[in-house]
mmCIF file as Biopython writes it, N, C-alpha, C and O atoms, coordinates in Angstrom:
data_model
#
loop_
_atom_site.group_PDB
_atom_site.id
_atom_site.type_symbol
_atom_site.label_atom_id
_atom_site.label_alt_id
_atom_site.label_comp_id
_atom_site.label_asym_id
_atom_site.label_entity_id
_atom_site.label_seq_id
_atom_site.pdbx_PDB_ins_code
_atom_site.Cartn_x
_atom_site.Cartn_y
_atom_site.Cartn_z
_atom_site.occupancy
_atom_site.B_iso_or_equiv
_atom_site.auth_seq_id
_atom_site.auth_asym_id
_atom_site.pdbx_PDB_model_num
ATOM 1   N N  . MET A ? 1  ? 2.172   163.969 209.723 1.0 0.0 1  A 1 
ATOM 2   C CA . MET A ? 1  ? 2.316   162.775 210.535 1.0 0.0 1  A 1 
ATOM 3   C C  . MET A ? 1  ? 0.976   162.057 210.593 1.0 0.0 1  A 1 
ATOM 4   O O  . MET A ? 1  ? -0.063  162.689 210.784 1.0 0.0 1  A 1 
ATOM 5   N N  . THR A ? 2  ? 0.997   160.756 210.431 1.0 0.0 2  A 1 
ATOM 6   C CA . THR A ? 2  ? -0.208  159.950 210.479 1.0 0.0 2  A 1 
ATOM 7   C C  . THR A ? 2  ? -0.222  159.138 211.757 1.0 0.0 2  A 1 
ATOM 8   O O  . THR A ? 2  ? 0.779   158.524 212.124 1.0 0.0 2  A 1 
ATOM 9   N N  . THR A ? 3  ? -1.347  159.137 212.424 1.0 0.0 3  A 1 
ATOM 10  C CA . THR A ? 3  ? -1.472  158.305 213.624 1.0 0.0 3  A 1 
ATOM 11  C C  . THR A ? 3  ? -2.477  157.210 213.345 1.0 0.0 3  A 1 
ATOM 12  O O  . THR A ? 3  ? -3.410  157.388 212.561 1.0 0.0 3  A 1 
ATOM 13  N N  . ARG A ? 4  ? -2.284  156.108 213.975 1.0 0.0 4  A 1 
ATOM 14  C CA . ARG A ? 4  ? -3.159  154.959 213.776 1.0 0.0 4  A 1 
ATOM 15  C C  . ARG A ? 4  ? -3.940  154.705 215.055 1.0 0.0 4  A 1 
ATOM 16  O O  . ARG A ? 4  ? -3.360  154.656 216.140 1.0 0.0 4  A 1 
ATOM 17  N N  . SER A ? 5  ? -5.239  154.546 214.934 1.0 0.0 5  A 1 
ATOM 18  C CA . SER A ? 5  ? -6.079  154.281 216.099 1.0 0.0 5  A 1 
ATOM 19  C C  . SER A ? 5  ? -5.917  152.839 216.527 1.0 0.0 5  A 1 
ATOM 20  O O  . SER A ? 5  ? -5.896  151.936 215.690 1.0 0.0 5  A 1 
ATOM 21  N N  . THR A ? 6  ? -5.801  152.615 217.838 1.0 0.0 6  A 1 
ATOM 22  C CA . THR A ? 6  ? -5.706  151.256 218.351 1.0 0.0 6  A 1 
ATOM 23  C C  . THR A ? 6  ? -7.058  150.753 218.842 1.0 0.0 6  A 1 
ATOM 24  O O  . THR A ? 6  ? -7.163  149.632 219.339 1.0 0.0 6  A 1 
ATOM 25  N N  . ALA A ? 7  ? -8.081  151.572 218.705 1.0 0.0 7  A 1 
ATOM 26  C CA . ALA A ? 7  ? -9.413  151.161 219.143 1.0 0.0 7  A 1 
ATOM 27  C C  . ALA A ? 7  ? -9.937  150.055 218.229 1.0 0.0 7  A 1 
ATOM 28  O O  . ALA A ? 7  ? -9.723  150.076 217.017 1.0 0.0 7  A 1 
ATOM 29  N N  . VAL A ? 8  ? -10.618 149.105 218.826 1.0 0.0 8  A 1 
ATOM 30  C CA . VAL A ? 8  ? -11.194 148.002 218.070 1.0 0.0 8  A 1 
ATOM 31  C C  . VAL A ? 8  ? -12.626 148.353 217.722 1.0 0.0 8  A 1 
ATOM 32  O O  . VAL A ? 8  ? -13.411 148.744 218.586 1.0 0.0 8  A 1 
ATOM 33  N N  . HIS A ? 9  ? -12.961 148.209 216.445 1.0 0.0 9  A 1 
ATOM 34  C CA . HIS A ? 9  ? -14.326 148.431 215.996 1.0 0.0 9  A 1 
ATOM 35  C C  . HIS A ? 9  ? -15.078 147.122 216.229 1.0 0.0 9  A 1 
ATOM 36  O O  . HIS A ? 9  ? -14.777 146.107 215.601 1.0 0.0 9  A 1 
ATOM 37  N N  . ALA A ? 10 ? -16.044 147.150 217.123 1.0 0.0 10 A 1 
ATOM 38  C CA . ALA A ? 10 ? -16.692 145.920 217.567 1.0 0.0 10 A 1 
ATOM 39  C C  . ALA A ? 10 ? -18.027 145.655 216.878 1.0 0.0 10 A 1 
ATOM 40  O O  . ALA A ? 10 ? -18.998 145.296 217.545 1.0 0.0 10 A 1 
ATOM 41  N N  . SER A ? 11 ? -18.096 145.821 215.580 1.0 0.0 11 A 1 
ATOM 42  C CA . SER A ? 11 ? -19.332 145.520 214.863 1.0 0.0 11 A 1 
ATOM 43  C C  . SER A ? 11 ? -19.535 144.011 214.793 1.0 0.0 11 A 1 
ATOM 44  O O  . SER A ? 11 ? -18.669 143.287 214.304 1.0 0.0 11 A 1 
ATOM 45  N N  . PRO A ? 12 ? -20.669 143.543 215.278 1.0 0.0 12 A 1 
ATOM 46  C CA . PRO A ? 12 ? -20.939 142.105 215.200 1.0 0.0 12 A 1 
ATOM 47  C C  . PRO A ? 12 ? -21.054 141.640 213.748 1.0 0.0 12 A 1 
ATOM 48  O O  . PRO A ? 12 ? -21.537 142.376 212.888 1.0 0.0 12 A 1 
ATOM 49  N N  . MET A ? 13 ? -20.607 140.420 213.489 1.0 0.0 13 A 1 
ATOM 50  C CA . MET A ? 13 ? -20.629 139.860 212.144 1.0 0.0 13 A 1 
ATOM 51  C C  . MET A ? 13 ? -21.251 138.461 212.196 1.0 0.0 13 A 1 
ATOM 52  O O  . MET A ? 13 ? -20.939 137.661 213.078 1.0 0.0 13 A 1 
ATOM 53  N N  . LEU A ? 14 ? -22.126 138.188 211.244 1.0 0.0 14 A 1 
ATOM 54  C CA . LEU A ? 14 ? -22.781 136.888 211.156 1.0 0.0 14 A 1 
ATOM 55  C C  . LEU A ? 14 ? -21.945 135.925 210.318 1.0 0.0 14 A 1 
ATOM 56  O O  . LEU A ? 14 ? -21.455 136.281 209.246 1.0 0.0 14 A 1 
ATOM 57  N N  . HIS A ? 15 ? -21.790 134.704 210.819 1.0 0.0 15 A 1 
ATOM 58  C CA . HIS A ? 15 ? -21.118 133.624 210.087 1.0 0.0 15 A 1 
ATOM 59  C C  . HIS A ? 15 ? -22.094 132.459 209.999 1.0 0.0 15 A 1 
ATOM 60  O O  . HIS A ? 15 ? -22.706 132.090 211.002 1.0 0.0 15 A 1 
ATOM 61  N N  . VAL A ? 16 ? -22.248 131.880 208.823 1.0 0.0 16 A 1 
ATOM 62  C CA . VAL A ? 16 ? -23.105 130.714 208.615 1.0 0.0 16 A 1 
ATOM 63  C C  . VAL A ? 16 ? -22.216 129.592 208.100 1.0 0.0 16 A 1 
ATOM 64  O O  . VAL A ? 16 ? -21.411 129.797 207.192 1.0 0.0 16 A 1 
ATOM 65  N N  . PHE A ? 17 ? -22.364 128.396 208.686 1.0 0.0 17 A 1 
ATOM 66  C CA . PHE A ? 17 ? -21.462 127.302 208.332 1.0 0.0 17 A 1 
ATOM 67  C C  . PHE A ? 17 ? -22.170 125.957 208.474 1.0 0.0 17 A 1 
ATOM 68  O O  . PHE A ? 17 ? -23.158 125.823 209.196 1.0 0.0 17 A 1 
ATOM 69  N N  . GLU A ? 18 ? -21.638 124.974 207.766 1.0 0.0 18 A 1 
ATOM 70  C CA . GLU A ? 18 ? -22.157 123.606 207.832 1.0 0.0 18 A 1 
ATOM 71  C C  . GLU A ? 18 ? -21.260 122.793 208.748 1.0 0.0 18 A 1 
ATOM 72  O O  . GLU A ? 18 ? -20.034 122.844 208.651 1.0 0.0 18 A 1 
ATOM 73  N N  . GLN A ? 19 ? -21.898 122.039 209.644 1.0 0.0 19 A 1 
ATOM 74  C CA . GLN A ? 19 ? -21.143 121.202 210.573 1.0 0.0 19 A 1 
ATOM 75  C C  . GLN A ? 19 ? -22.007 120.018 210.979 1.0 0.0 19 A 1 
ATOM 76  O O  . GLN A ? 19 ? -23.188 120.183 211.284 1.0 0.0 19 A 1 
ATOM 77  N N  . ASP A ? 20 ? -21.432 118.844 210.984 1.0 0.0 20 A 1 
ATOM 78  C CA . ASP A ? 20 ? -22.130 117.630 211.417 1.0 0.0 20 A 1 
ATOM 79  C C  . ASP A ? 20 ? -23.457 117.423 210.697 1.0 0.0 20 A 1 
ATOM 80  O O  . ASP A ? 20 ? -24.446 117.027 211.315 1.0 0.0 20 A 1 
ATOM 81  N N  . GLY A ? 21 ? -23.482 117.689 209.406 1.0 0.0 21 A 1 
ATOM 82  C CA . GLY A ? 21 ? -24.658 117.423 208.602 1.0 0.0 21 A 1 
ATOM 83  C C  . GLY A ? 21 ? -25.777 118.442 208.690 1.0 0.0 21 A 1 
ATOM 84  O O  . GLY A ? 21 ? -26.876 118.187 208.198 1.0 0.0 21 A 1 
ATOM 85  N N  . GLY A ? 22 ? -25.526 119.592 209.305 1.0 0.0 22 A 1 
ATOM 86  C CA . GLY A ? 22 ? -26.545 120.632 209.397 1.0 0.0 22 A 1 
ATOM 87  C C  . GLY A ? 22 ? -25.925 122.013 209.334 1.0 0.0 22 A 1 
ATOM 88  O O  . GLY A ? 22 ? -24.704 122.163 209.360 1.0 0.0 22 A 1 
ATOM 89  N N  . TRP A ? 23 ? -26.774 123.014 209.250 1.0 0.0 23 A 1 
ATOM 90  C CA . TRP A ? 23 ? -26.320 124.397 209.137 1.0 0.0 23 A 1 
ATOM 91  C C  . TRP A ? 23 ? -26.502 125.126 210.460 1.0 0.0 23 A 1 
ATOM 92  O O  . TRP A ? 23 ? -27.492 124.925 211.164 1.0 0.0 23 A 1 
ATOM 93  N N  . HIS A ? 24 ? -25.531 125.976 210.789 1.0 0.0 24 A 1 
ATOM 94  C CA . HIS A ? 24 ? -25.510 126.731 212.039 1.0 0.0 24 A 1 
ATOM 95  C C  . HIS A ? 24 ? -25.089 128.163 211.745 1.0 0.0 24 A 1 
ATOM 96  O O  . HIS A ? 24 ? -24.593 128.461 210.658 1.0 0.0 24 A 1 
ATOM 97  N N  . TRP A ? 25 ? -25.287 129.042 212.710 1.0 0.0 25 A 1 
ATOM 98  C CA . TRP A ? 25 ? -24.797 130.412 212.587 1.0 0.0 25 A 1 
ATOM 99  C C  . TRP A ? 25 ? -24.112 130.800 213.893 1.0 0.0 25 A 1 
ATOM 100 O O  . TRP A ? 25 ? -24.381 130.236 214.953 1.0 0.0 25 A 1 
ATOM 101 N N  . GLY A ? 26 ? -23.221 131.778 213.782 1.0 0.0 26 A 1 
ATOM 102 C CA . GLY A ? 26 ? -22.562 132.373 214.936 1.0 0.0 26 A 1 
ATOM 103 C C  . GLY A ? 26 ? -22.383 133.860 214.677 1.0 0.0 26 A 1 
ATOM 104 O O  . GLY A ? 26 ? -22.238 134.292 213.534 1.0 0.0 26 A 1 
ATOM 105 N N  . ILE A ? 27 ? -22.394 134.630 215.746 1.0 0.0 27 A 1 
ATOM 106 C CA . ILE A ? 27 ? -22.157 136.072 215.646 1.0 0.0 27 A 1 
ATOM 107 C C  . ILE A ? 27 ? -20.883 136.363 216.423 1.0 0.0 27 A 1 
ATOM 108 O O  . ILE A ? 27 ? -20.750 135.977 217.584 1.0 0.0 27 A 1 
ATOM 109 N N  . THR A ? 28 ? -19.948 137.047 215.772 1.0 0.0 28 A 1 
ATOM 110 C CA . THR A ? 28 ? -18.648 137.331 216.376 1.0 0.0 28 A 1 
ATOM 111 C C  . THR A ? 28 ? -18.348 138.821 216.363 1.0 0.0 28 A 1 
ATOM 112 O O  . THR A ? 28 ? -18.966 139.601 215.638 1.0 0.0 28 A 1 
ATOM 113 N N  . ILE A ? 29 ? -17.373 139.189 217.193 1.0 0.0 29 A 1 
ATOM 114 C CA . ILE A ? 29 ? -16.777 140.522 217.182 1.0 0.0 29 A 1 
ATOM 115 C C  . ILE A ? 29 ? -15.267 140.333 217.190 1.0 0.0 29 A 1 
ATOM 116 O O  . ILE A ? 29 ? -14.785 139.298 217.651 1.0 0.0 29 A 1 
ATOM 117 N N  . PRO A ? 30 ? -14.504 141.308 216.691 1.0 0.0 30 A 1 
ATOM 118 C CA . PRO A ? 30 ? -13.039 141.198 216.760 1.0 0.0 30 A 1 
ATOM 119 C C  . PRO A ? 30 ? -12.580 141.207 218.215 1.0 0.0 30 A 1 
ATOM 120 O O  . PRO A ? 30 ? -13.156 141.912 219.042 1.0 0.0 30 A 1 
ATOM 121 N N  . ARG A ? 31 ? -11.558 140.437 218.527 1.0 0.0 31 A 1 
ATOM 122 C CA . ARG A ? 31 ? -10.983 140.444 219.883 1.0 0.0 31 A 1 
ATOM 123 C C  . ARG A ? 31 ? -10.287 141.782 220.126 1.0 0.0 31 A 1 
ATOM 124 O O  . ARG A ? 31 ? -9.663  142.343 219.225 1.0 0.0 31 A 1 
ATOM 125 N N  . ALA A ? 32 ? -10.404 142.285 221.356 1.0 0.0 32 A 1 
ATOM 126 C CA . ALA A ? 32 ? -9.787  143.561 221.717 1.0 0.0 32 A 1 
ATOM 127 C C  . ALA A ? 32 ? -8.265  143.436 221.753 1.0 0.0 32 A 1 
ATOM 128 O O  . ALA A ? 32 ? -7.552  144.363 221.370 1.0 0.0 32 A 1 
ATOM 129 N N  . ALA A ? 33 ? -7.778  142.303 222.207 1.0 0.0 33 A 1 
ATOM 130 C CA . ALA A ? 33 ? -6.330  142.081 222.291 1.0 0.0 33 A 1 
ATOM 131 C C  . ALA A ? 33 ? -5.972  140.855 221.464 1.0 0.0 33 A 1 
ATOM 132 O O  . ALA A ? 33 ? -6.735  139.890 221.411 1.0 0.0 33 A 1 
ATOM 133 N N  . GLY A ? 34 ? -4.838  140.894 220.831 1.0 0.0 34 A 1 
ATOM 134 C CA . GLY A ? 34 ? -4.423  139.766 220.024 1.0 0.0 34 A 1 
ATOM 135 C C  . GLY A ? 34 ? -5.119  139.761 218.683 1.0 0.0 34 A 1 
ATOM 136 O O  . GLY A ? 34 ? -5.349  140.811 218.085 1.0 0.0 34 A 1 
ATOM 137 N N  . SER A ? 35 ? -5.454  138.572 218.214 1.0 0.0 35 A 1 
ATOM 138 C CA . SER A ? 35 ? -6.101  138.478 216.909 1.0 0.0 35 A 1 
ATOM 139 C C  . SER A ? 35 ? -7.273  137.511 216.988 1.0 0.0 35 A 1 
ATOM 140 O O  . SER A ? 35 ? -7.458  136.815 217.986 1.0 0.0 35 A 1 
ATOM 141 N N  . GLY A ? 36 ? -8.036  137.481 215.951 1.0 0.0 36 A 1 
ATOM 142 C CA . GLY A ? 36 ? -9.164  136.570 215.885 1.0 0.0 36 A 1 
ATOM 143 C C  . GLY A ? 36 ? -10.459 137.225 216.301 1.0 0.0 36 A 1 
ATOM 144 O O  . GLY A ? 36 ? -10.569 138.448 216.385 1.0 0.0 36 A 1 
ATOM 145 N N  . PHE A ? 37 ? -11.433 136.380 216.559 1.0 0.0 37 A 1 
ATOM 146 C CA . PHE A ? 37 ? -12.774 136.848 216.863 1.0 0.0 37 A 1 
ATOM 147 C C  . PHE A ? 37 ? -13.285 136.205 218.142 1.0 0.0 37 A 1 
ATOM 148 O O  . PHE A ? 37 ? -12.824 135.138 218.546 1.0 0.0 37 A 1 
ATOM 149 N N  . LYS A ? 38 ? -14.238 136.869 218.769 1.0 0.0 38 A 1 
ATOM 150 C CA . LYS A ? 38 ? -14.886 136.368 219.974 1.0 0.0 38 A 1 
ATOM 151 C C  . LYS A ? 38 ? -16.341 136.066 219.628 1.0 0.0 38 A 1 
ATOM 152 O O  . LYS A ? 38 ? -17.051 136.925 219.106 1.0 0.0 38 A 1 
ATOM 153 N N  . LEU A ? 39 ? -16.779 134.849 219.918 1.0 0.0 39 A 1 
ATOM 154 C CA . LEU A ? 39 ? -18.148 134.439 219.659 1.0 0.0 39 A 1 
ATOM 155 C C  . LEU A ? 39 ? -19.056 135.040 220.733 1.0 0.0 39 A 1 
ATOM 156 O O  . LEU A ? 39 ? -18.823 134.849 221.926 1.0 0.0 39 A 1 
ATOM 157 N N  . ILE A ? 40 ? -20.099 135.774 220.301 1.0 0.0 40 A 1 
ATOM 158 C CA . ILE A ? 40 ? -21.003 136.388 221.279 1.0 0.0 40 A 1 
ATOM 159 C C  . ILE A ? 40 ? -22.407 135.788 221.229 1.0 0.0 40 A 1 
ATOM 160 O O  . ILE A ? 40 ? -23.195 135.999 222.151 1.0 0.0 40 A 1 
ATOM 161 N N  . ALA A ? 41 ? -22.733 135.048 220.177 1.0 0.0 41 A 1 
ATOM 162 C CA . ALA A ? 41 ? -24.034 134.372 220.073 1.0 0.0 41 A 1 
ATOM 163 C C  . ALA A ? 41 ? -23.909 133.253 219.045 1.0 0.0 41 A 1 
ATOM 164 O O  . ALA A ? 41 ? -23.113 133.346 218.111 1.0 0.0 41 A 1 
ATOM 165 N N  . TYR A ? 42 ? -24.696 132.201 219.222 1.0 0.0 42 A 1 
ATOM 166 C CA . TYR A ? 42 ? -24.659 131.091 218.274 1.0 0.0 42 A 1 
ATOM 167 C C  . TYR A ? 42 ? -25.997 130.364 218.282 1.0 0.0 42 A 1 
ATOM 168 O O  . TYR A ? 42 ? -26.791 130.506 219.212 1.0 0.0 42 A 1 
ATOM 169 N N  . SER A ? 43 ? -26.236 129.586 217.231 1.0 0.0 43 A 1 
ATOM 170 C CA . SER A ? 43 ? -27.478 128.822 217.130 1.0 0.0 43 A 1 
ATOM 171 C C  . SER A ? 43 ? -27.331 127.518 217.898 1.0 0.0 43 A 1 
ATOM 172 O O  . SER A ? 43 ? -26.315 126.830 217.799 1.0 0.0 43 A 1 
ATOM 173 N N  . GLU A ? 44 ? -28.349 127.197 218.653 1.0 0.0 44 A 1 
ATOM 174 C CA . GLU A ? 44 ? -28.411 125.884 219.302 1.0 0.0 44 A 1 
ATOM 175 C C  . GLU A ? 44 ? -29.202 124.916 218.425 1.0 0.0 44 A 1 
ATOM 176 O O  . GLU A ? 44 ? -29.157 123.702 218.622 1.0 0.0 44 A 1 
ATOM 177 N N  . THR A ? 45 ? -29.918 125.468 217.464 1.0 0.0 45 A 1 
ATOM 178 C CA . THR A ? 45 ? -30.709 124.687 216.520 1.0 0.0 45 A 1 
ATOM 179 C C  . THR A ? 45 ? -29.850 124.317 215.318 1.0 0.0 45 A 1 
ATOM 180 O O  . THR A ? 45 ? -29.043 125.124 214.855 1.0 0.0 45 A 1 
ATOM 181 N N  . THR A ? 46 ? -30.020 123.111 214.817 1.0 0.0 46 A 1 
ATOM 182 C CA . THR A ? 46 ? -29.389 122.700 213.564 1.0 0.0 46 A 1 
ATOM 183 C C  . THR A ? 46 ? -30.424 122.885 212.461 1.0 0.0 46 A 1 
ATOM 184 O O  . THR A ? 46 ? -31.538 122.369 212.556 1.0 0.0 46 A 1 
ATOM 185 N N  . PHE A ? 47 ? -30.059 123.619 211.420 1.0 0.0 47 A 1 
ATOM 186 C CA . PHE A ? 47 ? -30.965 123.924 210.313 1.0 0.0 47 A 1 
ATOM 187 C C  . PHE A ? 47 ? -30.687 122.988 209.142 1.0 0.0 47 A 1 
ATOM 188 O O  . PHE A ? 47 ? -29.550 122.576 208.914 1.0 0.0 47 A 1 
ATOM 189 N N  . ASP A ? 48 ? -31.749 122.660 208.405 1.0 0.0 48 A 1 
ATOM 190 C CA . ASP A ? 48 ? -31.612 121.768 207.251 1.0 0.0 48 A 1 
ATOM 191 C C  . ASP A ? 48 ? -30.965 122.447 206.053 1.0 0.0 48 A 1 
ATOM 192 O O  . ASP A ? 48 ? -30.341 121.784 205.225 1.0 0.0 48 A 1 
ATOM 193 N N  . ALA A ? 49 ? -31.111 123.770 205.955 1.0 0.0 49 A 1 
ATOM 194 C CA . ALA A ? 49 ? -30.606 124.495 204.788 1.0 0.0 49 A 1 
ATOM 195 C C  . ALA A ? 49 ? -29.865 125.754 205.231 1.0 0.0 49 A 1 
ATOM 196 O O  . ALA A ? 49 ? -30.169 126.349 206.265 1.0 0.0 49 A 1 
ATOM 197 N N  . GLU A ? 50 ? -28.892 126.136 204.422 1.0 0.0 50 A 1 
ATOM 198 C CA . GLU A ? 50 ? -28.112 127.343 204.692 1.0 0.0 50 A 1 
ATOM 199 C C  . GLU A ? 50 ? -29.012 128.576 204.791 1.0 0.0 50 A 1 
ATOM 200 O O  . GLU A ? 50 ? -28.813 129.420 205.665 1.0 0.0 50 A 1 
ATOM 201 N N  . VAL A ? 51 ? -29.989 128.682 203.911 1.0 0.0 51 A 1 
ATOM 202 C CA . VAL A ? 51 ? -30.859 129.858 203.894 1.0 0.0 51 A 1 
ATOM 203 C C  . VAL A ? 51 ? -31.640 129.985 205.206 1.0 0.0 51 A 1 
ATOM 204 O O  . VAL A ? 51 ? -31.872 131.098 205.677 1.0 0.0 51 A 1 
ATOM 205 N N  . GLU A ? 52 ? -32.041 128.872 205.792 1.0 0.0 52 A 1 
ATOM 206 C CA . GLU A ? 52 ? -32.763 128.907 207.071 1.0 0.0 52 A 1 
ATOM 207 C C  . GLU A ? 52 ? -31.858 129.417 208.187 1.0 0.0 52 A 1 
ATOM 208 O O  . GLU A ? 52 ? -32.269 130.244 209.001 1.0 0.0 52 A 1 
ATOM 209 N N  . ALA A ? 53 ? -30.625 128.920 208.218 1.0 0.0 53 A 1 
ATOM 210 C CA . ALA A ? 53 ? -29.675 129.358 209.242 1.0 0.0 53 A 1 
ATOM 211 C C  . ALA A ? 53 ? -29.356 130.841 209.072 1.0 0.0 53 A 1 
ATOM 212 O O  . ALA A ? 53 ? -29.293 131.579 210.055 1.0 0.0 53 A 1 
ATOM 213 N N  . ARG A ? 54 ? -29.157 131.277 207.837 1.0 0.0 54 A 1 
ATOM 214 C CA . ARG A ? 54 ? -28.849 132.687 207.565 1.0 0.0 54 A 1 
ATOM 215 C C  . ARG A ? 54 ? -30.022 133.581 207.966 1.0 0.0 54 A 1 
ATOM 216 O O  . ARG A ? 54 ? -29.817 134.650 208.541 1.0 0.0 54 A 1 
ATOM 217 N N  . ARG A ? 55 ? -31.233 133.157 207.671 1.0 0.0 55 A 1 
ATOM 218 C CA . ARG A ? 55 ? -32.421 133.946 208.016 1.0 0.0 55 A 1 
ATOM 219 C C  . ARG A ? 55 ? -32.539 134.100 209.537 1.0 0.0 55 A 1 
ATOM 220 O O  . ARG A ? 55 ? -32.793 135.197 210.035 1.0 0.0 55 A 1 
ATOM 221 N N  . ASP A ? 56 ? -32.355 133.003 210.266 1.0 0.0 56 A 1 
ATOM 222 C CA . ASP A ? 56 ? -32.460 133.055 211.722 1.0 0.0 56 A 1 
ATOM 223 C C  . ASP A ? 56 ? -31.329 133.888 212.322 1.0 0.0 56 A 1 
ATOM 224 O O  . ASP A ? 56 ? -31.568 134.712 213.204 1.0 0.0 56 A 1 
ATOM 225 N N  . GLY A ? 57 ? -30.100 133.677 211.849 1.0 0.0 57 A 1 
ATOM 226 C CA . GLY A ? 57 ? -28.961 134.450 212.347 1.0 0.0 57 A 1 
ATOM 227 C C  . GLY A ? 57 ? -29.093 135.931 212.041 1.0 0.0 57 A 1 
ATOM 228 O O  . GLY A ? 57 ? -28.743 136.772 212.868 1.0 0.0 57 A 1 
ATOM 229 N N  . SER A ? 58 ? -29.593 136.250 210.868 1.0 0.0 58 A 1 
ATOM 230 C CA . SER A ? 58 ? -29.804 137.659 210.495 1.0 0.0 58 A 1 
ATOM 231 C C  . SER A ? 58 ? -30.836 138.314 211.401 1.0 0.0 58 A 1 
ATOM 232 O O  . SER A ? 58 ? -30.687 139.474 211.785 1.0 0.0 58 A 1 
ATOM 233 N N  . ARG A ? 59 ? -31.880 137.570 211.740 1.0 0.0 59 A 1 
ATOM 234 C CA . ARG A ? 59 ? -32.911 138.092 212.646 1.0 0.0 59 A 1 
ATOM 235 C C  . ARG A ? 59 ? -32.307 138.414 214.015 1.0 0.0 59 A 1 
ATOM 236 O O  . ARG A ? 59 ? -32.585 139.463 214.596 1.0 0.0 59 A 1 
ATOM 237 N N  . VAL A ? 60 ? -31.482 137.505 214.517 1.0 0.0 60 A 1 
ATOM 238 C CA . VAL A ? 60 ? -30.834 137.734 215.812 1.0 0.0 60 A 1 
ATOM 239 C C  . VAL A ? 60 ? -29.889 138.931 215.728 1.0 0.0 60 A 1 
ATOM 240 O O  . VAL A ? 60 ? -29.895 139.787 216.613 1.0 0.0 60 A 1 
ATOM 241 N N  . LEU A ? 61 ? -29.088 138.996 214.686 1.0 0.0 61 A 1 
ATOM 242 C CA . LEU A ? 61 ? -28.145 140.102 214.512 1.0 0.0 61 A 1 
ATOM 243 C C  . LEU A ? 61 ? -28.872 141.445 214.453 1.0 0.0 61 A 1 
ATOM 244 O O  . LEU A ? 61 ? -28.446 142.413 215.082 1.0 0.0 61 A 1 
ATOM 245 N N  . GLU A ? 62 ? -29.955 141.501 213.707 1.0 0.0 62 A 1 
ATOM 246 C CA . GLU A ? 62 ? -30.717 142.749 213.579 1.0 0.0 62 A 1 
ATOM 247 C C  . GLU A ? 62 ? -31.371 143.171 214.893 1.0 0.0 62 A 1 
ATOM 248 O O  . GLU A ? 62 ? -31.609 144.359 215.112 1.0 0.0 62 A 1 
ATOM 249 N N  . ASN A ? 63 ? -31.661 142.213 215.763 1.0 0.0 63 A 1 
ATOM 250 C CA . ASN A ? 63 ? -32.324 142.518 217.028 1.0 0.0 63 A 1 
ATOM 251 C C  . ASN A ? 63 ? -31.362 142.745 218.192 1.0 0.0 63 A 1 
ATOM 252 O O  . ASN A ? 63 ? -31.795 143.026 219.309 1.0 0.0 63 A 1 
ATOM 253 N N  . LEU A ? 64 ? -30.065 142.625 217.936 1.0 0.0 64 A 1 
ATOM 254 C CA . LEU A ? 64 ? -29.093 142.953 218.986 1.0 0.0 64 A 1 
ATOM 255 C C  . LEU A ? 64 ? -29.163 144.455 219.262 1.0 0.0 64 A 1 
ATOM 256 O O  . LEU A ? 64 ? -29.254 145.247 218.324 1.0 0.0 64 A 1 
ATOM 257 N N  . PRO A ? 65 ? -29.122 144.852 220.515 1.0 0.0 65 A 1 
ATOM 258 C CA . PRO A ? 65 ? -29.052 146.293 220.793 1.0 0.0 65 A 1 
ATOM 259 C C  . PRO A ? 65 ? -27.791 146.874 220.157 1.0 0.0 65 A 1 
ATOM 260 O O  . PRO A ? 65 ? -26.790 146.171 220.016 1.0 0.0 65 A 1 
ATOM 261 N N  . ASP A ? 66 ? -27.831 148.140 219.776 1.0 0.0 66 A 1 
ATOM 262 C CA . ASP A ? 66 ? -26.699 148.788 219.104 1.0 0.0 66 A 1 
ATOM 263 C C  . ASP A ? 66 ? -25.400 148.671 219.892 1.0 0.0 66 A 1 
ATOM 264 O O  . ASP A ? 66 ? -24.328 148.564 219.298 1.0 0.0 66 A 1 
ATOM 265 N N  . ASP A ? 67 ? -25.480 148.688 221.208 1.0 0.0 67 A 1 
ATOM 266 C CA . ASP A ? 67 ? -24.273 148.651 222.029 1.0 0.0 67 A 1 
ATOM 267 C C  . ASP A ? 67 ? -24.003 147.259 222.614 1.0 0.0 67 A 1 
ATOM 268 O O  . ASP A ? 67 ? -23.180 147.131 223.520 1.0 0.0 67 A 1 
ATOM 269 N N  . ALA A ? 68 ? -24.667 146.229 222.123 1.0 0.0 68 A 1 
ATOM 270 C CA . ALA A ? 68 ? -24.513 144.891 222.674 1.0 0.0 68 A 1 
ATOM 271 C C  . ALA A ? 68 ? -23.077 144.396 222.583 1.0 0.0 68 A 1 
ATOM 272 O O  . ALA A ? 68 ? -22.591 143.760 223.518 1.0 0.0 68 A 1 
ATOM 273 N N  . ALA A ? 69 ? -22.390 144.669 221.488 1.0 0.0 69 A 1 
ATOM 274 C CA . ALA A ? 69 ? -21.026 144.176 221.304 1.0 0.0 69 A 1 
ATOM 275 C C  . ALA A ? 69 ? -20.078 144.761 222.353 1.0 0.0 69 A 1 
ATOM 276 O O  . ALA A ? 69 ? -19.097 144.120 222.729 1.0 0.0 69 A 1 
ATOM 277 N N  . LEU A ? 70 ? -20.364 145.959 222.819 1.0 0.0 70 A 1 
ATOM 278 C CA . LEU A ? 70 ? -19.488 146.599 223.810 1.0 0.0 70 A 1 
ATOM 279 C C  . LEU A ? 70 ? -19.443 145.807 225.118 1.0 0.0 70 A 1 
ATOM 280 O O  . LEU A ? 70 ? -18.440 145.859 225.829 1.0 0.0 70 A 1 
ATOM 281 N N  . ALA A ? 71 ? -20.490 145.088 225.441 1.0 0.0 71 A 1 
ATOM 282 C CA . ALA A ? 71 ? -20.519 144.290 226.659 1.0 0.0 71 A 1 
ATOM 283 C C  . ALA A ? 71 ? -19.521 143.148 226.603 1.0 0.0 71 A 1 
ATOM 284 O O  . ALA A ? 71 ? -19.132 142.629 227.650 1.0 0.0 71 A 1 
ATOM 285 N N  . PHE A ? 72 ? -19.090 142.738 225.403 1.0 0.0 72 A 1 
ATOM 286 C CA . PHE A ? 72 ? -18.191 141.616 225.249 1.0 0.0 72 A 1 
ATOM 287 C C  . PHE A ? 72 ? -16.740 142.012 224.992 1.0 0.0 72 A 1 
ATOM 288 O O  . PHE A ? 72 ? -15.860 141.151 224.952 1.0 0.0 72 A 1 
ATOM 289 N N  . VAL A ? 73 ? -16.483 143.311 224.817 1.0 0.0 73 A 1 
ATOM 290 C CA . VAL A ? 73 ? -15.123 143.769 224.557 1.0 0.0 73 A 1 
ATOM 291 C C  . VAL A ? 73 ? -14.381 143.822 225.873 1.0 0.0 73 A 1 
ATOM 292 O O  . VAL A ? 73 ? -14.814 144.476 226.822 1.0 0.0 73 A 1 
ATOM 293 N N  . SER A ? 74 ? -13.251 143.124 225.920 1.0 0.0 74 A 1 
ATOM 294 C CA . SER A ? 74 ? -12.439 143.147 227.147 1.0 0.0 74 A 1 
ATOM 295 C C  . SER A ? 74 ? -10.971 143.060 226.812 1.0 0.0 74 A 1 
ATOM 296 O O  . SER A ? 74 ? -10.130 143.065 227.711 1.0 0.0 74 A 1 
#
């Protein structure tokens, strides 16, 4: 018999995207209920290039405490 875990793995994920003529980043975790993702951090700065946004977002992601995502799971 196989059982399936209903626990949500809350590993934060970096997303980099272009919007309104500039580059931005967001960090998300999977929603505990339903589907989709929950935004837990985002850039307030608009970057001129994708690489700049990715570098800044990666720095933030790497500096999140290991259990930071758990604070947002509900």
